[in-house]
C-alpha positions as CSV (number, residue, x, y, z in Angstrom):
1,M,-2.5,12.6,-7.2
2,K,-4.2,9.7,-5.5
3,Y,-3.3,7.8,-2.3
4,W,-3.3,4.0,-1.7
5,L,-2.5,1.3,0.8
6,F,-0.6,-1.8,-0.2
7,K,-0.7,-4.8,2.2
8,S,1.9,-7.5,2.4
9,E,2.7,-10.3,4.6
10,P,6.3,-9.5,5.8
11,S,7.2,-13.2,5.5
12,T,6.4,-13.0,1.8
13,W,7.5,-9.5,0.9
14,S,8.6,-7.0,3.6
15,W,9.3,-3.3,3.8
16,D,13.0,-4.3,3.8
17,D,12.6,-6.3,0.6
18,Q,10.9,-3.3,-1.0
19,V,13.7,-0.9,0.2
20,A,16.3,-3.3,-1.2
21,K,14.9,-2.9,-4.7
22,G,15.8,0.8,-4.7
23,D,14.6,3.1,-7.5
24,V,14.0,0.1,-9.8
25,G,11.1,-0.9,-7.5
26,E,9.1,-4.1,-7.9
27,E,5.9,-5.3,-9.4
28,W,3.0,-5.5,-6.9
29,D,2.2,-8.9,-8.4
30,G,0.1,-11.9,-7.2
31,V,-3.0,-10.0,-6.5
32,R,-6.0,-12.2,-7.3
33,N,-8.9,-10.0,-6.1
34,Y,-10.9,-8.1,-8.7
35,Q,-11.5,-5.1,-6.5
36,A,-7.8,-4.7,-5.7
37,R,-6.9,-5.2,-9.3
38,N,-9.4,-2.5,-10.4
39,F,-7.8,-0.1,-7.8
40,M,-4.4,-0.7,-9.4
41,R,-6.0,0.1,-12.8
42,E,-6.9,3.5,-11.4
43,M,-3.3,4.3,-10.3
44,S,-1.0,6.7,-12.1
45,V,2.7,7.1,-12.0
46,G,3.5,9.4,-9.0
47,D,0.6,8.3,-6.9
48,L,1.7,7.5,-3.3
49,G,0.8,4.6,-1.0
50,F,1.3,3.3,2.5
51,F,3.2,0.0,2.8
52,Y,1.4,-2.0,5.3
53,H,2.6,-5.2,7.1
54,S,-0.2,-7.6,7.7
55,Q,-0.2,-10.7,9.9
56,K,1.2,-10.1,13.3
57,E,2.5,-6.6,13.0
58,K,-0.5,-5.0,11.3
59,A,1.0,-1.6,10.8
60,V,1.9,1.1,8.2
61,V,5.7,0.9,8.1
62,G,6.5,3.2,5.2
63,T,5.4,5.0,2.0
64,V,5.8,3.9,-1.6
65,E,5.4,5.6,-5.0
66,V,3.7,4.1,-8.1
67,I,6.4,4.0,-10.8
68,A,4.6,2.0,-13.5
69,E,0.9,1.9,-14.3
70,A,-1.1,-1.3,-14.5
71,H,0.3,-3.9,-16.8
72,P,0.0,-7.7,-17.1
73,D,1.1,-9.6,-14.0
74,R,4.1,-11.7,-15.0
75,T,3.3,-14.3,-12.3
76,T,0.3,-15.7,-14.3
77,D,-0.7,-16.3,-17.9
78,D,-4.2,-15.3,-17.1
79,D,-4.7,-11.9,-18.8
80,R,-7.4,-10.9,-16.2
81,W,-4.6,-10.0,-13.7
82,E,-2.6,-6.8,-13.8
83,C,-0.3,-5.1,-11.4
84,V,1.6,-1.8,-10.9
85,D,5.3,-1.3,-10.0
86,I,6.1,0.6,-6.8
87,K,9.3,1.8,-5.1
88,A,10.0,2.6,-1.5
89,V,10.0,6.3,-0.6
90,Q,10.2,6.7,3.2
91,A,10.2,4.5,6.3
92,A,7.8,5.4,9.1
93,K,9.7,6.8,12.1
94,T,6.9,5.2,14.2
95,P,4.9,2.4,12.6
96,V,1.1,3.1,12.9
97,T,-0.8,0.0,14.0
98,L,-4.2,-1.1,12.9
99,D,-5.3,-0.7,16.5
100,Q,-4.2,2.9,16.5
101,I,-6.0,3.5,13.2
102,K,-9.2,1.9,14.5
103,A,-9.0,4.0,17.7
104,D,-8.6,7.3,15.9
105,E,-12.1,8.6,15.2
106,R,-10.8,10.7,12.3
107,L,-10.0,7.4,10.5
108,F,-13.4,5.7,11.3
109,E,-14.3,5.5,7.6
110,M,-10.9,4.4,6.3
111,V,-11.2,1.3,4.1
112,L,-8.5,-0.5,6.2
113,V,-10.9,-0.2,9.2
114,N,-13.9,-1.5,7.3
115,N,-12.4,-4.0,4.9
116,S,-9.0,-4.9,6.4
117,R,-8.6,-8.0,4.2
118,L,-8.4,-6.0,0.9
119,S,-4.8,-6.1,-0.2
120,V,-4.8,-2.9,-2.3
121,Q,-7.1,-0.1,-1.3
122,P,-7.7,3.7,-1.7
123,V,-6.8,6.2,1.0
124,T,-8.3,9.7,1.1
125,E,-6.0,12.8,1.2
126,E,-7.2,13.5,4.8
127,E,-6.5,9.9,5.9
128,W,-3.1,10.2,4.2
129,R,-2.2,13.3,6.1
130,I,-3.4,11.9,9.5
131,V,-1.5,8.6,9.2
132,C,1.6,10.4,7.9
133,D,1.5,12.6,11.0
134,L,1.1,9.7,13.3
135,A,4.0,7.9,11.6
136,G,6.4,10.9,11.5
137,L,6.3,10.8,7.7
138,T,6.4,13.7,5.3
139,A,2.9,14.1,3.9
């Protein structure tokens, strides 16, 4: 299993929107960055990810599961763009902010700290466990 982080602007697609989709989940569409797209191509059904609110909140607010591997993004006719489907798994008891992550020396090398603009990014197993612990989530 691999671990990921999915960033979304809550005004566009929020944790509550994701939760409302239930087990059906939702396509993580609209990504127009090659590196983020390539990360989605590496994902497998059952991989887990953090759901991260960008903009003002800048925090991990829950976890999601990949429920469909990379397939054409239905929001474009350009076949270069693909997406995965995800479903909500668990809400963070305590959202973990970007400032908290940056302040934790154990997370110094986390992609979020070093490339916070990337909308889809990998998370190591150790980073996963640390952030889950900080958020009160089941790792």
